[in-house]
C-alpha positions as CSV (number, residue, x, y, z in Angstrom):
1,M,0.0,0.0,0.0
2,D,1.2,3.4,-0.9
3,T,1.9,6.0,1.9
4,T,-0.6,8.3,0.3
5,Q,-3.3,5.7,0.4
6,L,-2.4,4.8,4.0
7,L,-2.5,8.4,5.0
8,L,-5.8,9.0,3.3
9,T,-7.3,5.9,4.9
10,V,-6.2,7.0,8.4
11,V,-7.5,10.5,7.9
12,L,-10.9,9.2,6.7
13,T,-11.2,6.8,9.5
14,I,-10.4,9.4,12.1
15,T,-12.8,11.9,10.5
16,T,-15.5,9.2,10.4
17,I,-15.0,8.4,14.1
18,L,-15.1,12.1,15.0
19,L,-18.3,12.7,13.0
20,V,-20.0,9.7,14.7
21,I,-19.0,11.1,18.2
22,I,-20.2,14.6,17.2
23,G,-23.5,13.1,16.0
24,I,-24.0,11.2,19.2
25,Q,-23.3,14.3,21.3
26,L,-25.7,16.3,19.1
27,I,-28.4,13.7,19.8
28,F,-27.8,14.2,23.5
29,V,-27.9,18.0,23.2
30,L,-31.2,17.8,21.2
31,K,-32.8,15.5,23.8
32,E,-31.8,17.9,26.6
33,L,-33.1,20.9,24.6
34,R,-36.4,19.1,24.2
35,Q,-36.7,18.5,28.0
36,V,-35.9,22.2,28.6
37,L,-38.5,23.3,26.1
38,K,-41.1,21.0,27.8
39,R,-40.3,22.6,31.1
40,A,-40.6,26.1,29.7
41,N,-43.9,25.1,28.1
42,Q,-45.2,23.9,31.5
43,L,-44.0,27.1,33.1
44,A,-45.8,29.2,30.5
45,N,-49.0,27.1,31.0
46,G,-48.7,27.7,34.8
47,F,-48.4,31.5,34.2
48,E,-51.4,31.4,31.9
49,K,-53.4,29.6,34.6
50,V,-52.4,32.2,37.1
51,G,-53.2,35.0,34.7
52,L,-56.6,33.6,34.0
53,S,-57.4,33.2,37.7
54,V,-56.3,36.8,38.4
55,E,-58.5,37.9,35.5
56,H,-61.4,35.9,36.8
57,G,-60.9,37.5,40.3
58,F,-60.8,41.0,38.8
59,S,-64.0,40.4,36.9
60,E,-65.7,39.2,40.1
61,V,-64.5,42.3,41.9
62,F,-65.7,44.6,39.1
63,G,-69.0,42.7,39.1
64,F,-69.3,43.2,42.9
65,L,-68.5,46.9,42.6
66,S,-71.1,47.2,39.8
67,G,-73.7,45.6,42.0
68,I,-72.8,48.0,44.8
69,K,-73.1,51.0,42.4
70,T,-76.5,49.7,41.3
71,I,-77.7,49.4,44.9
72,F,-76.6,53.0,45.6
73,K,-78.5,54.2,42.5
74,V,-81.6,52.4,43.8
75,F,-81.3,54.0,47.2
76,E,-80.8,57.4,45.5
77,V,-84.0,56.9,43.4
78,I,-85.9,55.8,46.5
79,Q,-84.6,58.8,48.4
80,N,-85.5,61.2,45.6
81,K,-89.0,59.8,45.5
82,K,-89.3,60.2,49.2
83,N,-88.3,63.9,49.0
84,G,-90.6,64.5,46.0
85,K,-87.8,65.1,43.6
86,T,-88.1,63.7,40.1
87,D,-85.2,63.2,37.7
88,E,-86.1,64.9,34.4
89,S,-82.9,64.1,32.5
């Protein structure tokens, strides 16, 4: 075998081994990245649930305040009727 052929065979063998090792490492990195993205997705879903519950709480508070406002308007109308005042607007 010629020295050029021997050198070429050794270089190709080493290159193939290195590429296989890099491919295996890439597979491990991609698996870990997938796990990280799953955790990030779960975290985002958790924040979404918290946001929806806060939004629901705010809507309940606004509904309660709207009810209180309506009650005060009813009392005002009753008081105006007692005093003989009529609202012409």
